[in-house]
C-alpha positions as CSV (number, residue, x, y, z in Angstrom):
1,X,0.0,0.0,0.0
2,X,1.1,3.5,-0.7
3,X,-0.1,6.6,1.1
4,X,0.0,10.3,0.3
5,X,-0.5,13.3,2.5
6,X,-3.3,15.3,0.8
7,X,-5.3,18.3,2.0
8,X,-4.4,17.6,5.6
9,X,-5.2,13.9,5.6
10,X,-3.7,10.6,4.5
11,X,-5.0,8.9,1.4
12,X,-4.2,5.2,0.9
13,X,-3.9,4.1,-2.7
14,X,-2.6,1.4,-5.1
15,X,-0.6,2.4,-8.2
16,X,0.2,-0.5,-10.5
17,X,1.9,-0.4,-13.9
18,X,4.0,2.2,-15.7
19,X,2.0,2.6,-18.9
20,X,1.3,6.0,-20.4
21,X,-2.5,5.4,-20.3
22,X,-3.9,5.7,-16.8
23,X,-7.2,4.3,-15.5
24,X,-8.3,5.8,-12.2
25,X,-10.5,3.3,-10.3
26,X,-12.8,5.0,-7.7
27,X,-14.8,2.9,-5.4
28,X,-18.3,3.5,-4.2
29,X,-19.9,3.4,-0.7
30,X,-19.4,1.3,1.4
31,X,-16.3,-0.2,-0.3
32,X,-12.6,0.7,-0.6
33,X,-10.0,0.3,-3.2
34,X,-9.6,-3.4,-2.6
35,X,-12.8,-3.9,-4.7
36,X,-10.7,-3.3,-7.8
37,X,-7.9,-5.7,-7.1
38,X,-9.4,-8.6,-9.2
39,X,-9.5,-6.3,-12.2
40,X,-6.1,-4.7,-11.9
41,X,-4.2,-7.8,-13.4
42,X,-6.4,-7.6,-16.5
43,X,-6.0,-3.8,-16.7
44,X,-2.2,-4.2,-16.6
45,X,-2.3,-7.0,-19.2
46,X,-4.1,-4.6,-21.5
47,X,-1.2,-2.2,-21.2
48,X,-2.7,0.4,-18.7
49,X,-1.6,1.9,-15.5
50,X,-4.1,1.6,-12.7
51,X,-4.5,4.0,-9.8
52,X,-7.0,3.1,-7.1
53,X,-7.3,5.5,-4.1
54,X,-9.3,5.0,-0.9
55,X,-11.6,8.0,-0.6
56,X,-11.4,9.9,2.7
57,X,-13.1,8.0,5.4
58,X,-12.7,4.6,3.6
59,X,-10.2,1.8,3.7
60,X,-6.7,3.1,4.8
61,X,-7.5,6.8,4.3
62,X,-8.1,9.2,7.2
63,X,-11.5,9.4,8.8
64,X,-12.7,13.0,9.1
65,X,-15.7,14.3,11.2
66,X,-18.9,15.4,9.4
67,X,-20.0,14.9,5.9
68,X,-17.7,14.9,2.9
69,X,-19.1,16.3,-0.3
70,X,-18.3,15.0,-3.8
71,X,-16.2,18.1,-4.6
72,X,-13.9,17.3,-1.7
73,X,-13.5,13.7,-2.9
74,X,-12.7,15.1,-6.4
75,X,-10.2,17.6,-5.0
76,X,-8.4,14.7,-3.1
77,X,-8.2,12.6,-6.3
78,X,-7.0,15.6,-8.4
79,X,-4.3,16.3,-5.8
80,X,-3.2,12.7,-5.7
81,X,-2.9,12.7,-9.4
82,X,-0.8,15.8,-9.2
83,X,1.5,14.2,-6.7
84,X,1.8,11.2,-9.0
85,X,2.6,13.5,-11.9
86,X,-0.3,12.2,-13.9
87,X,-1.3,15.0,-16.3
88,X,-3.9,13.2,-18.4
89,X,-6.3,10.3,-18.0
90,X,-7.4,8.5,-21.1
91,X,-9.9,5.7,-20.5
92,X,-11.1,4.8,-24.0
93,X,-11.9,6.2,-27.4
94,X,-15.5,7.2,-27.8
95,X,-16.3,7.5,-24.1
96,X,-18.1,10.6,-22.9
97,X,-15.7,13.2,-21.4
98,X,-16.3,14.5,-17.9
99,X,-14.3,16.6,-15.5
100,X,-13.5,15.7,-11.9
101,X,-15.5,18.6,-10.4
102,X,-14.6,22.2,-11.2
103,X,-11.2,21.8,-9.5
104,X,-9.4,19.6,-12.1
105,X,-7.9,20.6,-15.4
106,X,-7.6,17.0,-16.7
107,X,-10.4,15.5,-18.7
108,X,-11.4,12.0,-17.9
109,X,-13.9,9.7,-19.6
110,X,-16.2,7.2,-18.1
111,X,-17.2,3.8,-19.6
112,X,-13.9,2.5,-20.6
113,X,-13.9,-0.3,-23.2
114,X,-10.5,-1.8,-22.3
115,X,-12.0,-5.2,-21.6
116,X,-13.3,-5.9,-25.1
């Protein structure tokens, strides 16, 4: 497990592979990044780098009091990507582009077709 100090907390994450194409795997509630471990081997085999963070309050990331909004989760992920020097996230051709909140300059896409 790797950990990064981000926005005053510790974020646990896995970073596998060294490929130029990066797939960021974000878990949902009530899970943590371990939910992605069965898929990471296939992602690497397809020639991708996989980054899977634990969102704050989950897994090996710091627990904070109160509610955490989606924009805070997005800021944490964007800051982690900055620390990992990941400038661009390409998931698949033809996927719909989204932004990680208003805080991130990188365009990501959802609905990767890397398993075809």
